[in-house]
C-alpha positions in Angstrom: -25.2 29.6 -5.9 -26.9 31.5 -3.1 -25.2 32.5 -0.1 -26.6 29.9 2.2 -25.6 27.0 -0.1 -22.0 28.4 -0.1 -22.0 28.6 3.8 -23.4 25.0 4.0 -20.4 23.7 2.1 -18.1 25.3 4.5 -20.3 24.3 7.8 -20.2 20.8 6.5 -16.7 20.5 7.0 -16.6 21.4 10.8 -14.5 19.0 13.0 -17.2 16.7 14.4 -18.7 16.0 10.9 -15.5 15.5 9.1 -15.8 11.8 9.2 -19.5 11.4 9.6 -21.1 8.9 7.1 -23.2 11.8 5.7 -20.7 13.9 4.8 -18.1 11.4 3.9 -20.7 9.9 1.2 -21.1 13.5 -0.1 -17.7 14.8 -0.4 -15.3 11.7 -0.1 -16.8 9.2 -2.0 -14.4 7.5 -4.4 -15.9 7.5 -8.0 -13.8 4.4 -9.1 -15.5 2.1 -6.5 -17.4 0.1 -9.2 -18.7 -2.3 -6.8 -22.2 -3.2 -5.6 -23.4 -4.0 -2.0 -24.9 -7.3 -3.7 -21.6 -8.6 -5.1 -20.7 -12.1 -3.5 -17.3 -13.1 -2.7 -17.1 -15.4 -5.8 -18.2 -12.8 -7.9 -15.5 -10.0 -6.5 -12.7 -12.9 -6.7 -13.8 -13.6 -10.2 -13.4 -10.1 -11.3 -10.1 -9.6 -9.5 -8.6 -12.7 -11.2 -10.0 -11.2 -14.4 -8.1 -8.2 -14.0 -5.0 -10.2 -13.5 -5.5 -12.4 -16.7 -6.1 -9.1 -18.9 -2.6 -8.3 -18.0 -0.8 -11.6 -18.1 -3.0 -14.0 -20.2 -0.9 -13.5 -23.2 2.3 -14.5 -21.4 0.8 -17.6 -19.7 -1.0 -18.8 -22.7 -3.1 -21.2 -20.3 -5.0 -18.7 -18.2 -8.6 -17.6 -19.3 -11.1 -15.3 -17.9 -13.8 -16.7 -15.5 -17.3 -16.3 -16.4 -18.6 -13.6 -14.1 -22.3 -13.7 -15.3 -23.1 -16.4 -12.6 -21.2 -16.5 -9.2 -22.1 -20.1 -8.8 -19.3 -22.2 -7.3 -19.0 -25.8 -5.8 -17.5 -27.1 -2.6 -17.3 -30.8 -3.6 -16.1 -33.4 -6.1 -12.7 -33.9 -7.4 -9.9 -31.4 -8.2 -8.3 -32.1 -11.3 -4.7 -30.2 -11.8 -5.5 -27.8 -9.0 -1.7 -27.7 -8.3 0.7 -26.7 -10.8 4.0 -28.6 -11.3 5.0 -29.7 -7.6 7.2 -27.7 -5.5 9.8 -30.7 -5.2 7.8 -32.9 -7.7 6.5 -34.8 -4.8 3.2 -36.7 -5.3 1.8 -35.9 -2.1 1.9 -32.4 -3.0 -0.9 -32.7 -5.8 -4.3 -32.6 -4.6 -6.3 -35.0 -7.0 -9.1 -36.9 -6.1 -8.7 -39.0 -3.2 -10.3 -39.6 0.3 -9.8 -36.4 2.5 -10.2 -35.8 6.2 -13.5 -33.6 7.0 -11.5 -30.9 8.3 -9.4 -30.1 5.2 -10.8 -28.5 2.2 -10.4 -29.9 -1.4 -8.1 -26.9 -2.5 -5.7 -27.6 0.6 -3.0 -29.9 1.0 -3.4 -32.7 3.7 0.5 -32.9 4.1 2.8 -29.9 4.6 4.2 -29.2 1.2 8.0 -30.4 0.5 10.3 -27.7 -0.5 13.7 -28.1 -2.3 16.9 -26.4 -0.4 16.8 -23.9 -2.6 12.9 -23.0 -2.3 13.6 -23.6 1.6 16.2 -20.8 1.7 13.9 -18.4 -0.3 11.0 -19.1 1.8 12.8 -18.2 5.1 13.6 -14.7 3.5 10.0 -14.1 3.2 9.7 -10.5 4.9 7.0 -9.2 7.0 5.4 -5.9 6.1 5.1 -3.5 8.9 2.8 -5.6 11.1 3.4 -5.6 14.7 1.4 -8.8 15.3 3.8 -10.3 12.3 0.6 -12.0 11.0 2.5 -13.1 7.9 5.8 -14.4 9.3 3.9 -16.4 12.0 0.6 -17.3 10.3 0.7 -17.0 6.6 3.8 -18.9 5.9 2.1 -21.6 8.1 -1.1 -21.7 5.9 1.2 -21.9 2.7 2.6 -25.2 4.0 -0.8 -26.5 3.2 -1.8 -24.4 0.1 0.3 -24.3 -3.0 -1.1 -21.2 -4.4 -0.2 -19.2 -1.4 3.4 -20.8 -1.2 4.0 -20.1 -4.9 3.0 -16.5 -4.5 5.4 -16.2 -1.4 8.2 -17.8 -3.5 7.5 -15.5 -6.4 7.9 -12.4 -4.2 10.8 -13.9 -2.0 12.7 -14.7 -5.2 12.4 -11.4 -6.6 13.4 -9.8 -3.3 16.4 -12.3 -2.7 17.8 -11.3 -6.3 17.4 -7.7 -5.8 19.0 -8.0 -2.4 21.9 -10.1 -3.8 22.5 -7.7 -6.5 22.8 -4.6 -4.3 25.3 -6.6 -2.1 27.0 -7.9 -5.1 26.5 -11.4 -3.7 26.3 -14.6 -6.2 23.2 -16.3 -6.5 21.6 -19.1 -8.6 18.3 -17.4 -8.6 17.1 -15.4 -11.7 14.0 -13.5 -12.3 12.5 -16.2 -14.7 11.9 -18.4 -11.7 10.0 -15.4 -9.9 8.0 -15.1 -13.2 7.5 -18.7 -13.2 6.0 -19.1 -9.6 3.7 -16.1 -10.1 2.3 -17.7 -13.1 2.0 -21.2 -11.5 0.1 -19.1 -8.6 -2.4 -17.7 -11.2 -3.0 -21.2 -12.4 -3.9 -22.5 -9.3 -6.1 -19.7 -8.4 -8.0 -20.0 -11.6 -9.1 -23.5 -10.8 -9.3 -22.9 -6.9 -11.9 -20.2 -7.4 -14.6 -22.6 -8.4 -15.1 -23.3 -4.6 -17.0 -21.0 -2.7 -14.9 -21.9 0.5 -11.8 -20.7 -1.3 -13.2 -17.3 -2.2 -14.0 -16.7 1.5 -10.6 -18.1 2.8 -7.6 -16.6 4.4 -5.4 -18.2 2.1 -7.2 -16.2 -0.9 -6.9 -12.8 1.0 -3.1 -13.5 1.7 -2.4 -14.6 -1.9 -4.0 -11.7 -3.3 -1.9 -9.2 -1.2 1.3 -10.9 -1.9 0.6 -11.2 -5.8 0.0 -7.2 -5.4 3.3 -6.9 -3.4 5.2 -8.8 -6.1 3.8 -6.7 -8.9 4.8 -3.4 -6.9 8.2 -4.8 -6.4 8.5 -6.2 -10.1 7.7 -2.4 -10.9 4.8 -3.4 -13.3 3.0 -0.1 -11.8 0.1 0.0 -14.2 -1.0 -3.4 -13.7 -0.2 -3.3 -9.9 -2.6 -0.3 -9.6 -5.3 -1.6 -11.5 -5.2 -4.9 -9.5 -5.4 -3.2 -6.2 -9.0 -2.3 -7.0 -9.5 -6.0 -7.5 -8.2 -6.9 -3.9 -10.5 -4.0 -2.9 -13.6 -5.7 -4.4 -12.5 -8.9 -2.5 -12.1 -7.3 0.9 -15.2 -5.2 0.4 -17.4 -8.3 -0.5 -16.3 -9.9 2.9 -16.7 -6.7 4.9 -12.8 -6.9 5.6 -11.7 -3.4 7.2 -9.6 -1.9 10.0 -11.7 -3.8 12.7 -11.0 -7.1 11.0 -8.9 -9.8 13.1 -6.0 -11.7 12.5 -4.3 -12.1 9.1 -7.5 -10.2 7.2 -6.7 -7.2 9.4 -3.0 -7.4 8.6 -3.9 -7.7 4.9 -6.1 -4.9 5.0 -3.6 -2.6 6.5 -0.9 -3.5 4.2 -3.4 -3.0 1.2 -4.3 0.3 2.4 -0.7 1.4 2.7 -0.3 0.5 -1.2 -3.5 1.5 -2.3 -2.8 5.2 -0.5 0.7 5.4 -2.6 -0.9 4.3 -5.6 -3.8 7.0 -5.6 -1.1 9.6 -4.5 1.1 8.6 -7.4 -2.0 8.7 -10.0 -3.4 12.0 -8.0 -6.7 10.3 -7.8 -9.1 9.3 -4.7 -8.5 6.5 -2.5 -10.6 3.4 -3.0 -10.8 2.9 0.7 -13.4 4.8 2.7 -13.6 3.0 5.9 -13.3 5.3 9.1 -12.2 4.3 12.7 -15.2 4.5 15.0 -12.7 5.1 17.7 -11.8 8.6 18.5 -7.9 9.2 18.8 -8.3 9.5 22.6 -9.6 6.0 23.0 -6.9 4.3 20.7 -3.8 2.7 22.0 -0.4 3.8 20.6 -0.4 1.1 18.3 -3.9 2.0 17.0 -2.6 5.6 16.7 0.2 4.5 14.4 -2.3 2.7 12.1 -4.4 6.0 12.0 -1.5 7.9 10.3 -2.3 6.2 7.3 -6.0 7.1 7.5 -4.9 10.6 7.8 -2.6 10.0 4.8 -5.6 8.9 2.8 -7.5 12.2 3.8 -4.6 14.4 2.6 -4.3 12.4 -0.7 -8.1 12.7 -1.4 -7.6 16.7 -0.8 -4.8 16.5 -3.3 -6.9 14.7 -5.7 -10.1 16.4 -5.4 -9.4 19.9 -6.6 -12.2 22.3 -5.6 -15.5 22.4 -4.0 -17.5 19.1 -3.7 -18.8 17.6 -7.0 -22.3 18.8 -7.8 -21.9 22.5 -6.7 -21.7 25.3 -8.8 -19.2 27.1 -6.7 -17.2 30.4 -7.6 -13.5 30.5 -7.8 -13.7 32.6 -4.6 -15.6 29.9 -2.9 -13.6 27.2 -4.4 -10.4 28.7 -2.8 -12.3 29.6 0.5 -13.2 25.8 0.7 -9.9 24.4 -0.1 -8.4 26.8 2.5 -10.9 25.7 5.2 -10.7 22.1 4.5 -6.9 22.4 4.4 -7.2 23.9 8.2 -9.4 21.2 9.4 -7.2 18.5 8.3 -4.1 20.1 9.7 -6.1 20.5 12.9 -7.0 16.5 12.8 -3.2 16.2 12.3 -2.5 18.2 15.2 -5.0 16.5 17.5 -3.7 13.1 16.5 -0.2 14.1 17.4 -1.5 15.4 20.9 -2.6 11.8 21.8 0.7 10.6 21.2 2.8 9.0 23.7 6.3 9.1 25.1 7.0 6.3 22.6 6.8 8.7 19.7 9.5 11.1 21.2 12.9 11.4 20.0 15.7 9.7 22.1 18.8 11.6 22.4 21.5 11.2 19.4 24.3 13.0 18.4 24.3 15.9 15.6 26.5 14.5 13.0 26.8 17.8 11.3 24.9 16.3 8.0 22.5 18.1 5.9 19.5 17.0 8.3 19.8 15.7 11.8 19.1 12.3 12.8 16.0 11.9 14.6 16.1 8.5 16.4 12.5 7.1 17.6 11.9 3.7 19.2 10.2 1.4 18.5 10.7 2.0 14.6 7.1 1.5 13.8 6.1 4.5 15.5 8.9 6.6 13.8 7.7 5.3 10.5 4.0 6.7 11.7 5.2 10.1 12.0 7.0 10.0 9.0 3.6 9.1 7.5 1.8 12.1 9.5 4.3 14.5 8.0 3.9 13.3 4.5 0.3 13.8 5.1 1.0 17.6 6.3 3.3 18.0 3.4 0.7 17.3 0.7 -1.7 19.7 2.3 0.5 22.4 2.8 1.8 22.1 -0.8 -1.8 22.4 -2.2 -3.7 24.5 0.1 -4.3 28.1 -1.1 -1.8 30.6 0.1 -2.4 34.4 0.5 -0.5 36.8 -1.7 2.4 38.5 0.0 5.9 37.8 1.2 4.8 37.1 4.8 2.4 34.0 3.7 5.4 32.8 1.3 8.0 32.8 4.0 5.8 31.0 6.5 4.9 28.5 4.2 8.6 27.8 3.2 9.3 27.9 7.0 6.5 25.0 7.4 7.7 23.0 4.4 11.2 23.4 5.8 10.2 21.9 9.2 8.3 19.2 7.8 11.0 18.0 5.4 13.8 17.9 8.3 11.6 15.8 10.3 10.8 13.2 7.5 14.6 13.0 6.7 15.8 13.1 10.2 13.7 10.2 11.0 14.9 8.2 7.8 18.5 8.6 8.8 18.0 6.8 12.0 15.2 4.3 10.9 16.9 1.0 10.1 14.3 -1.4 10.7 13.7 -3.3 7.4 10.1 -3.6 7.3 9.7 0.3 7.4 12.1 1.1 4.6 9.3 1.0 1.9 7.2 3.6 3.9 10.3 5.8 4.5 11.4 6.0 1.0 7.7 7.0 -0.1 7.9 9.7 2.6 11.3 10.8 1.4 9.9 11.1 -2.2 7.3 13.4 -0.9 9.8 15.5 0.8 11.9 15.5 -2.3 9.1 17.3 -4.2 9.2 20.4 -1.8 12.9 20.7 -1.9 15.2 23.2 -4.2 18.3 23.1 -2.4 20.9 21.0 -4.2 22.5 19.7 -0.9 18.9 18.6 0.3 18.2 16.8 -2.8 21.3 14.8 -3.1 20.9 13.8 0.6 17.2 12.7 -0.1 18.5 10.7 -3.1 21.3 9.0 -0.6 18.7 8.3 1.9 16.2 6.5 -0.6 19.3 4.6 -1.6 20.0 3.7 2.1 16.2 2.5 2.1 17.1 0.2 -1.0 20.3 -1.1 0.8 18.5 -2.0 3.9 15.3 -3.6 2.4 16.6 -5.0 -0.9 13.5 -3.5 -2.3 14.2 -1.8 -5.8 13.7 2.1 -5.7 15.9 3.5 -8.8 12.3 4.2 -10.5 11.6 6.3 -7.4 14.5 8.2 -7.6 14.4 8.6 -11.5 10.8 10.1 -10.9 12.0 12.4 -8.5 14.9 13.7 -10.7 12.3 14.1 -13.6 10.1 16.2 -11.0 13.2 18.6 -9.9 14.2 19.0 -13.6 10.5 19.9 -14.4 10.5 22.4 -11.6 13.9 23.7 -12.7 13.1 24.0 -16.4 15.6 21.6 -17.8 15.3 18.0 -19.2 16.9 15.0 -17.3 20.1 13.8 -18.8 18.2 11.1 -20.9 16.0 13.6 -22.3 18.8 16.0 -23.1 20.5 13.2 -25.0 17.3 12.2 -26.8 
């Protein structure tokens, strides 16, 4: 490689071009997109569904793959067996061939679905996901009243959540996991039939259902299936041009999907599927938009973590590899600093007592802004841990101070962050913080904080704790208790 080419790699990553379409296409293209601009909503939805059936078809028995050789769908004619077993076995719940009003789609119910008392209590437990407009709580649930597929998906997620919450609080319940699995399978049967209608493949109901199914799989700790299915949701969203500029429930679903996708990419050490860039500069964003931008910054950090050396297709020497990564890290850290410089007073910590604990609580209100700060420190932590460090004690000491400061911020915010909707994100940030900690007291405190997140949210986090302990054992050169017994 000649000197000009080497300089060009580094110059391409100046501050202004980091998110330009040309630079992003050259360096940040995700190799796992596997989509064509010509994909229709019909084809994208069918391929997503086929990912699901590939993993659960053997369990349900009645599910089959959808033929994707053609994307032809229909929007008229009778629907047979579109609705699985009725929620409350009400005849009105089933959408068979019958006269329908012009404003109601074939795959929708003309009347609100009837729930049993138990289903109603589960439905009321449905949890909102870090969405200030509460699109799920205020809108998706109303959509579900006229769409049994979406309703069943909500019930599957909510039953699973309620069971774990009751288990954590040692509360007796008549619910069991088999009910959640049944609702999940009923959802898939509904979707299988409804996908023959183009109007359904373009509907808000399908967008919401796909995310709730994904969230159920994430909670059910079906990690491999969940991570694969995130790609299918990406296909659906891309076919409909759904992104951060979308409105209403489509925007809420995209944001929630992005958080799941970035976490999955981090765990798999791969590039993120998403490549959307916010056209607004930080200075033009309001405080809620800046909170949303934190996840986009984390995405860039995860891509940096995954990409290794210089851009693909360049014959870089080892020296250039390190030079590239060092400059790239510096620019990402500068971007984080610039984002932080635009934060308003809402992000400043409020006064609180020093409890004398391992970490000092940092109280930020509203909680959403505290979680956004945690995400930004998560991003900073990834970059600090994986950028090249100059040899010498001074460089090592500086890195340790920087890491310690970031860990203290993540853990301090977690101590005071009690909002239920922020606990999943907080636990993920705590996991990242734990990866850089060697002190036993700090490690124990981080495990305790993750347990508190689980207590507040009812979201299962034992696997997260176990993964962290395994990482510590690997660093310390010892096996986990289970590995030692084996």
